[in-house]
N, C-alpha and C positions, 0 to 999 in steps of 0.2 A: 450430588449437585453440581452440573456447570458451570464453572465460572471463567470471568472475561478479564485481565486486568491491562490497562493499558501503560505501556510504556512510555509515549510520547512520538510524534511523528505517523509512521503507519504499523508502529511494531507493538503487539500484543501479544500475551501469555495467555492460552486457553488448556484448562482443565477440566477433562469430564471421563467420565468411566473409567477414571484410575489411570491416566495417562494427560500428559504435560505437551503440549503441543506451540510450537513459537513462530506466532504469524509473521514474520520480517525478523530480522536481529538487530537492527539498530539502536542501539541504545545509547554509545557515549557523544558528551555534549561538550562543545565550546562552554567555558566558563562564565555564568552568566545565563544561558540559554535556560528556555525551556526544557521542562525532562525530570528523570524522578532521582538526579543525582548518582544515577547506579551505572557502571560499565559496563559489555557484553561479557567481560571478566569474571564478575559478583555472581553471574547462572550456576548453578551447581547441579540441575535436579533438569533432564529435558528429553523427549524421547522422541520427537521429530521436530523440525522446522521445514516451512516450505516458505517459500521467497515468493513473490508475485512479478519482481523483475530484477535487471543485473543491475542498477545503478548502487552506489554506496547507499544511499542512505533508506537501504531496503537491506544489501546484503552481507555490509561491513556489520563483523561481531557474527555470522554464522560461524566461522573456520574456529572462532573459538571457545564459542559452544558444544559446538561438533565434537571436536579434541578431548574440550574437560568434562563431559557429559556421554559420549558414546554415542548423541544422538544420530537418526540420519538423515540429511536433507533434500528435500524435495524440489527442485527448481529447472528452468531452463538449461538447455545445453550451454548457455554461455554464462550462466554461473555456476553449474557443476565445472565446468572449464576453470573461473576464478578458483573455486574451491578445493580443487583438486593441485592447482598452482601456489596455494596456501597449506596444501600440504594434508589434506582432509585424505581420509584414509579411501582409495575405491569403493572399499564395501559399505562405506556409509554417504553415498552418493545416489541419487535416484530421479537420472534427468527424464522431463517430459515437455511436452510439446502441446498437448490439451489432447482433450478422445480419453484421457489413461481413467481408471480407477484402483485407489491405492488404499487394501486395508493397513490400518492402524493399529486396530486390537481386534479382538472377537467381536466388538461393540461398537466399532466405528470403523468408515471408511469416510475419504475424499475422491470426490471428481473433479479432473482439472480441464478448463475449457481457455483457450484462444482469447485474447483481449488485444486492448489498446491503449498506449501509453497518453497523456495528457499531452496537449502540442506545447511542453515548451520553447518549440522552436518558434513560435509567435508572437513574443513577447520577450524583450528587456525587464528587467523589474517584477513584483508582485501583483497581483490586481486584490482585489478585495471581489468577495464573494458576491453584490449586486451588480456592480461595473458590466454593462455591458461593453462586448466587442462583437466586432461585426467583420466582414471582409475574409481575404487569407485564403479564400476558398482553392480548390483546384492547383494547391501550388506543390508544383513534383517534389520529389524526393532529394535530386541535386540541390535544388534551391533550399529546401529545407535544409539541409547540410550548412549551404552557405549562412541560412541565417542564425545558424548554433555557433559561428565560427562568433557572431555580432554577441553571444551572449555569452562566452566565454571571455570576452575581450572585458566584459561587464562585472563578469566574476573577478578578474585581476584589480576591481578597482575597492574590492569588498576589503574587513579590515581585518589584520595581520594575524589576529585570531583564526579568522573564517580560513584564511591560505593556508594558516598552520595544519588546521584542522583538516581541510582537503586534501592533502598533498599525504597527512598519515593515512586517509581513506581512500586512497588512490588502489586501485586494484585490478586495475587497466583493462578496466569496461569497454567492451568493444559496443556500444551503446545501449539500449535496455534490453539484448540479446530476447526480447518476445512478449509481452507484458502475458498474465496467466493471472485468473480469477480461482478461486476454488471453492466448491461446494462441499461443505463437510455435514454425514449424514448422522447421526446419534443416536443412544436411548430417548435421547429428552425432546430430542427436535432438531432442525437445517440450519447452519450459519454461514450463509455464506460472505465470502472474503475478498475482496478488490481493493489493493494498495496505491492505484494511479486513476486519474479523474480520466480513463478511459475505457467504452465498451464496443462491443459488437452487440447491434440492438438485437438480431434475430436468435442468437446465444442468451440473452439476458430476461427474454420475456419469456422462458419459458422455465426458468429456474424457480419460481417460488418459492424461496428457504423463510422461515418461520421468521428468522432475524438478519441484516444483512450490513455487514460494515461497508460503508461507503466512502472512498476518500472525497475531502473537496477540499481542492487547493489544484490553483493553475487553473489553462481555460481547457476545456472536457472536448473530448475528441469521442465523435461519435460515427462510427463506423468506416475511421481513418479522416473525415473533413472536423474542422474546429468548428464548435457550438458557437450557432448568430445569434448571442443572447450570454447570459450569464453563468456564471457556478451555479449560482443559485437556482437558475433554472436546470441548468444541465441534472441539476442532484434529484429537481423532482422531474423531470423525462427518467431518469432511471428508476423511482418510488414508483412511478407508472407504470415501469415495465414490469419490474419482478413483484410487485402487491405484498411486499412483507408489512407483517405486522410492529416490527420496530425497528429501524435503521441508526448506527448507532456509526458519527462520522471519523474520519481517520488523514493525516496529513494535515489536520488541519489547525496546530497549532505552531509555536512560533520557533521551530525547533532551530532553525540556525539564523538568526536576526543580523539580516542586512540583506541577508538570501529568502530568507520565507519574511510569510507579517502572521499575527494572529487573525484568522478568519472570521470574520466577522458573523456571528452565525442566527441572527435575526432576518437577513433577507432570505435563508436556508430555512428558516424557520416560518417565515409567512409564504414561502412558495410550499412546501409542504401541506399546510395547515390548507392550500390552494385545492394543488392538485391530487393531495391523499391525503385527506383527513382522518380518515381511518389508523397513518400509521403514525406511532409513537416515536419520535425523536428523546433521542435518551444523550446525553452529558456525560461522558466520563472525566472523573478526576486521574490522575495518575492514581495507578493501584487501587484501583478502589474493589477489587473483588466484586464486580458488578456478577450478579446471581443471572445468568444469559438467560432462562424462559421461562425466569417467572411473569 
C-alpha cells in the first residue's frame, strides 16, 4: 500500500512497493514555525531523494539524509554540485535535466521533466491565493535579476530567527538550478510531483497522473511568464491540464513566518470546483500516512 507523509513546505515521504523516497528534503524549521518538529538528522531510512530545484527550502537536508542512509539523490546538475560540495559521495548522486527515466526498484520508475520556477522576482512579500496579479510580462532575465536584489533587501528586514535560519541553510546555490517535475509509475498508480508553482504547458498536459502534488505558493509561472490572475486560478489551470483524479497541495503552509504565509485554501477549492469538478482536493496534515491511491 502506497503512503504519503507530508513534512511541511514541499517535502514528502513516499513509501511504495518496499522502497522509501523523499520528495525534497527540507525538514528543519525555526522555533515556532509550522512543521513536524523533526530535523533532517532524524531520518534514518531512505532509498532515494528527488529534488525539484536547488533553493534551500527544497535541497537543504538532502546531504544529511543521504550520508546517514546511503540514499541516492536525483536532481539538477546544480543540486548535484551543491551535494558534492557538502560531501555526499559521487556514487550517491544522479544528475538529471529532464527526459530521463530512472528505475528506483523492480516495480517503480520515475520520469523527469523540465519545469519552471514560480515568479519569485515579481513581488516582495507573500500574496494570498485569491489575490489577482497582473502585468510583469516580457521582463528580461537581467531585469528579473535586478528585481531579485529588491527581494534580497526585503529579506534582510525579517526576524533574527529567520535570518539565522537562512544563514544556516545557505549552501551557495546559483539560482534554482532549473526546476524539474517528476512522475512516478508504481504498481498502484502514477504520481506527479511538483515543488514550485510553475510549468511548461506542453509538458504538463501530456502526463495524466492518477494523483498530482501541486505547489501552491507565490505567483505562478506559465511557460516563462507570470500568470495574469491569481494563484488559485493557476492551480486550476494545472488541474485542467493534468486531468488527475486527486490533487495534494505543497508549499502552502507557513514554513518560514515573515517570509511565507499560510495559503488560503478556499479560493483554490472554489476554483477547482469550477474548472475540475471531478478532481478531489486532499488537504494533508503533517505525517498523516495518507493512503495515496485509495
